[in-house]
C-alpha positions in Angstrom: 10.4 -38.9 -157.7 7.9 -36.2 -158.6 4.5 -37.4 -159.8 3.4 -36.3 -163.3 0.5 -33.8 -163.5 -2.9 -35.5 -163.2 -4.7 -36.5 -166.3 -8.4 -36.4 -166.3 -8.7 -39.2 -168.9 -8.6 -42.1 -166.5 -11.1 -40.5 -164.1 -13.5 -39.9 -167.0 -13.2 -43.4 -168.2 -13.7 -44.8 -164.7 -16.9 -42.9 -164.3 -18.2 -43.9 -167.7 -20.3 -47.0 -168.2 -20.8 -46.5 -171.9 -17.3 -46.4 -173.4 -17.1 -49.8 -175.1 -14.3 -50.8 -177.5 -15.2 -51.5 -181.1 -15.3 -55.2 -180.7 -19.0 -55.9 -181.5 -18.0 -58.2 -184.3 -16.6 -60.7 -181.6 -19.5 -61.5 -179.3 -17.4 -63.7 -177.0 -14.8 -61.1 -176.5 -17.4 -58.4 -175.9 -19.1 -60.6 -173.3 -15.8 -61.3 -171.6 -15.0 -57.6 -171.6 -18.4 -56.7 -170.1 -18.1 -59.3 -167.4 -14.6 -58.2 -166.5 -15.6 -54.5 -166.5 -18.2 -55.1 -163.9 -16.2 -57.6 -161.8 -13.2 -55.3 -161.2 -13.9 -52.3 -159.0 -12.0 -49.0 -159.5 -9.1 -48.4 -157.3 -6.9 -45.5 -156.1 -3.5 -47.0 -157.1 -0.4 -45.1 -158.0 -1.1 -45.0 -161.7 -4.8 -44.1 -161.8 -3.9 -40.6 -163.0 -0.8 -41.1 -165.1 -0.8 -39.6 -168.6 1.3 -42.5 -169.8 -1.4 -44.9 -168.6 -4.0 -42.9 -170.4 -2.0 -43.2 -173.6 -1.7 -46.9 -173.1 -5.5 -47.3 -172.6 -6.2 -45.3 -175.7 -3.8 -47.4 -177.7 -5.2 -50.7 -176.6 -8.7 -49.5 -177.2 -7.8 -48.4 -180.7 -5.6 -51.4 -181.7 -6.9 -54.3 -179.7 -10.6 -53.5 -179.1 -10.4 -53.2 -175.3 -13.1 -51.6 -173.3 -11.3 -48.5 -171.9 -13.4 -48.5 -168.8 -12.2 -52.0 -167.9 -8.6 -51.0 -168.6 -8.9 -47.9 -166.5 -10.2 -50.0 -163.6 -7.3 -52.4 -163.9 -4.6 -49.8 -164.1 -6.2 -47.8 -161.2 -5.5 -50.8 -159.0 -1.8 -51.3 -160.0 0.6 -50.4 -157.2 4.0 -48.8 -157.6 6.8 -50.9 -156.2 9.7 -48.6 -155.1 11.9 -51.5 -154.2 11.9 -52.7 -157.9 13.2 -49.3 -158.9 15.9 -49.5 -156.3 17.0 -52.9 -157.8 17.0 -51.8 -161.5 18.7 -48.5 -160.7 21.4 -50.1 -158.5 24.9 -49.3 -159.9 26.6 -52.2 -161.5 29.6 -53.6 -159.7 33.0 -53.0 -161.4 34.2 -55.9 -163.6 37.2 -57.8 -162.5 40.4 -57.5 -164.5 41.7 -60.9 -163.6 40.7 -64.4 -162.5 38.6 -64.3 -159.3 36.5 -67.5 -159.6 33.3 -65.8 -160.7 32.3 -68.8 -162.9 32.9 -71.3 -160.1 30.7 -69.3 -157.7 27.9 -68.9 -160.4 28.0 -72.6 -161.3 27.7 -73.6 -157.6 24.3 -72.0 -157.5 22.8 -74.5 -159.9 25.0 -77.6 -159.9 23.9 -78.7 -156.5 23.1 -82.2 -155.4 19.5 -81.1 -154.6 19.0 -79.4 -157.9 20.3 -82.5 -159.8 18.3 -84.9 -157.7 15.1 -82.9 -158.1 15.7 -82.4 -161.8 16.0 -86.2 -162.3 12.8 -86.7 -160.3 11.0 -84.1 -162.4 12.3 -85.7 -165.6 11.0 -89.1 -164.5 7.6 -87.7 -163.6 7.2 -85.9 -167.0 9.1 -88.4 -169.1 6.3 -89.0 -171.6 5.8 -85.2 -172.0 9.5 -84.6 -172.5 9.8 -87.4 -175.0 6.9 -85.9 -176.9 8.5 -82.5 -176.9 11.8 -84.0 -178.2 9.9 -85.7 -181.0 8.1 -82.6 -182.0 10.8 -79.9 -181.5 14.1 -81.9 -181.5 15.3 -80.6 -178.1 16.6 -83.3 -175.7 14.8 -83.7 -172.4 17.9 -82.8 -170.3 18.1 -79.3 -171.8 14.4 -78.6 -171.2 14.6 -79.8 -167.6 17.8 -77.8 -167.1 16.2 -74.6 -168.2 13.4 -75.1 -165.8 15.9 -76.0 -163.1 18.0 -72.9 -163.6 15.0 -70.6 -164.0 12.7 -71.7 -161.2 14.0 -74.9 -159.6 11.4 -76.8 -161.6 8.6 -74.5 -160.5 9.6 -74.2 -156.9 10.5 -70.5 -157.1 8.4 -68.8 -159.8 8.2 -65.3 -158.2 5.7 -63.9 -155.7 5.2 -60.4 -157.1 2.0 -59.3 -158.9 3.1 -59.1 -162.5 0.9 -56.1 -163.2 2.5 -54.2 -160.4 6.0 -55.0 -161.6 5.3 -54.1 -165.2 3.4 -50.9 -164.4 6.2 -49.8 -162.1 8.8 -50.3 -164.8 6.7 -49.0 -167.7 5.7 -45.8 -165.9 8.5 -45.0 -163.5 11.7 -46.4 -165.2 12.4 -44.0 -168.1 15.5 -45.8 -169.3 13.5 -48.9 -170.2 10.0 -47.4 -170.3 9.3 -48.3 -174.0 10.3 -51.9 -173.5 8.2 -52.4 -170.3 5.2 -50.6 -171.7 5.2 -53.1 -174.6 5.4 -55.9 -172.0 2.5 -54.4 -170.0 0.5 -54.2 -173.2 1.3 -57.9 -174.0 0.4 -58.9 -170.4 -3.0 -57.2 -170.6 -3.7 -58.9 -173.9 -2.6 -62.3 -172.5 -4.9 -61.9 -169.5 -7.9 -61.1 -171.7 -7.2 -63.9 -174.3 -6.5 -66.5 -171.6 -9.4 -65.3 -169.4 -7.1 -64.6 -166.5 -7.7 -62.2 -163.6 -5.0 -59.6 -164.3 -4.2 -59.4 -160.6 -3.7 -63.1 -160.1 -0.4 -63.9 -162.0 2.7 -63.7 -159.9 6.2 -63.6 -161.2 9.6 -61.9 -161.0 10.3 -58.3 -160.2 10.7 -57.7 -164.0 7.5 -59.4 -164.9 8.8 -62.8 -166.0 6.2 -65.5 -165.5 5.7 -69.2 -164.9 8.1 -72.2 -164.8 10.1 -71.0 -167.7 10.0 -67.3 -166.7 8.6 -66.0 -170.0 8.0 -62.3 -170.5 4.5 -61.5 -171.8 5.8 -60.8 -175.3 7.5 -64.2 -175.3 4.3 -65.8 -174.2 2.6 -64.5 -177.3 5.4 -65.7 -179.6 6.3 -69.1 -178.1 3.9 -70.4 -175.5 2.0 -73.4 -176.6 -1.0 -75.4 -175.3 1.0 -78.7 -174.9 -1.6 -80.5 -172.7 -4.6 -79.8 -175.0 -6.5 -77.9 -172.3 -7.4 -75.0 -174.7 -5.2 -72.6 -172.7 -1.6 -71.7 -172.7 -0.6 -71.9 -169.0 3.0 -71.0 -168.2 2.5 -72.4 -164.6 1.6 -75.8 -166.0 4.6 -78.2 -166.2 3.3 -79.7 -169.5 2.7 -76.4 -171.2 6.1 -75.1 -169.8 7.9 -78.0 -171.3 6.3 -77.5 -174.7 6.8 -73.8 -174.6 10.5 -73.9 -173.8 11.0 -76.6 -176.5 9.2 -74.4 -179.0 11.4 -71.4 -178.1 14.5 -73.4 -178.6 13.4 -74.9 -181.9 12.3 -71.5 -183.2 15.7 -70.0 -182.3 17.5 -72.7 -184.4 18.3 -75.6 -182.1 20.0 -78.3 -184.1 18.8 -81.8 -183.2 21.5 -84.3 -182.5 24.4 -81.7 -182.4 26.7 -80.9 -179.5 26.5 -77.7 -177.5 30.1 -77.0 -176.5 33.6 -78.5 -176.7 36.4 -77.9 -174.3 39.5 -76.3 -175.7 43.2 -77.0 -175.1 45.2 -73.8 -174.9 48.9 -73.3 -175.3 50.6 -70.0 -175.1 49.3 -66.6 -174.0 47.3 -65.5 -177.1 43.9 -66.7 -175.8 43.9 -64.3 -172.9 44.1 -61.3 -175.2 41.4 -62.4 -177.6 37.7 -61.4 -177.6 35.6 -64.0 -175.9 32.0 -64.6 -175.3 28.9 -66.3 -176.8 28.7 -63.6 -179.5 32.2 -64.1 -180.9 32.9 -66.0 -184.1 36.1 -67.8 -185.1 37.1 -70.4 -187.6 39.1 -73.3 -186.3 42.2 -72.6 -188.3 42.5 -69.1 -186.9 42.1 -70.4 -183.4 44.7 -73.2 -184.0 47.2 -70.6 -185.1 46.8 -68.9 -181.7 47.3 -72.2 -179.8 43.6 -73.0 -179.2 42.4 -76.4 -180.4 39.2 -78.4 -179.6 39.6 -81.5 -177.5 37.1 -83.3 -179.7 36.8 -83.3 -183.5 34.8 -80.6 -185.2 33.8 -80.2 -188.8 36.3 -78.3 -190.9 35.2 -74.7 -191.5 32.8 -74.7 -188.6 32.4 -71.4 -186.9 32.7 -71.4 -183.1 32.6 -68.9 -180.2 35.6 -68.6 -177.8 34.4 -68.9 -174.2 36.6 -67.9 -171.4 35.3 -68.9 -168.0 36.8 -67.4 -164.8 37.1 -70.5 -162.8 38.7 -71.0 -159.4 42.4 -71.5 -160.0 42.5 -70.0 -163.5 40.6 -69.6 -166.8 38.8 -72.4 -168.6 38.4 -72.2 -172.3 35.6 -73.7 -174.3 34.3 -73.5 -177.9 30.6 -72.7 -178.2 28.7 -74.2 -181.1 25.3 -73.3 -182.6 23.3 -74.9 -179.9 25.2 -73.0 -177.2 24.2 -69.7 -178.9 20.5 -70.9 -178.9 20.7 -71.2 -175.1 21.9 -67.7 -174.9 18.8 -66.5 -176.7 17.0 -67.4 -173.5 19.4 -65.4 -171.4 22.2 -63.4 -173.0 24.9 -64.7 -170.7 27.8 -67.1 -171.3 27.6 -68.2 -167.6 23.9 -68.8 -167.9 24.2 -71.0 -171.0 27.1 -73.0 -169.6 25.2 -73.6 -166.3 22.3 -74.9 -168.3 24.6 -77.1 -170.3 26.4 -78.5 -167.4 23.2 -79.1 -165.4 21.8 -80.9 -168.4 24.8 -83.1 -168.6 24.5 -83.9 -164.9 20.8 -84.7 -165.3 21.5 -87.0 -168.2 24.2 -88.8 -166.3 21.9 -89.3 -163.3 18.9 -90.2 -165.4 20.5 -92.8 -167.6 20.5 -93.6 -171.3 18.4 -91.7 -173.8 15.0 -93.0 -174.8 15.0 -95.9 -177.2 14.7 -95.2 -180.9 11.3 -96.9 -181.1 10.0 -94.9 -178.2 11.0 -91.7 -179.9 9.4 -92.8 -183.1 6.2 -93.6 -181.2 6.2 -90.2 -179.6 6.6 -88.6 -183.0 3.6 -90.5 -184.4 1.5 -89.6 -181.4 2.1 -86.0 -182.1 1.0 -86.1 -185.8 
């Protein structure tokens, strides 16, 4: 890929020691900015002369009160990662036109004996925290643990790539999603400043997702919480991760005490020709006329999604409820949400009965 023409803006900023952001009204922020500016040396990274980087610096100086010299030093040390571009530009494989067991293979990645056993151990270790999260946000522990299990194996695989390198690469060298990743890079730099993090320290996925719950930086600002009372929101902390995922679910409409999915009994060929997926919406009467009925009672007039899963040996059909849709807000995939649900059910079965009513009430009172 041809490099853009060199911009002199970053070079000028790097040499200047007097370009401070207009943040004098916030002495603590100014002091932090001054310390950071002197502690991070300039570099000769791939983006030290990018016009897009200069525009980002100017925007953050204008809108967020950043010291442009500090930002220029940070971005001058970000490194382009060609392998990330290879991954995101890789052609998508052709979709299958018939059953091939794709769901069975996907499910097998997460519903393993090790993942279930480790999830139960994690649950027991953080039981008090999970109960407190359920009391405050209404989300059962098994779903919070399952999200962390699917995302990072309960913190075992959180990504090893510098987040700033991943986001800079995608913001400046991936035109198709440049706008999105530029916003994420902005959010990351603000997060690093506000949480007093070295911007080169956080590691994450190749797309910039971070921590046990794999939040993108913009999601951090919207839903991360300080659940351990440390004064910082730390996505790598199990306690903060639990609270943050619970807050995410609650804010996206999780309905406490309601089911997630119900299996469907199908007679006749009509189901195979119908639109399916987490974003479909059917009423029960319409489905019944097509030979599709829930295997457990549902409220009359309730809207459901029709889920067709390509299982080994043939299609499975399920009816997704409101809480299933909430899980897809975390990852827009029917397979993902069903894997989270089935892992949650396996964890619940292995862990044992839900917490007693009085324990849940005590957790609620402790959180007031």
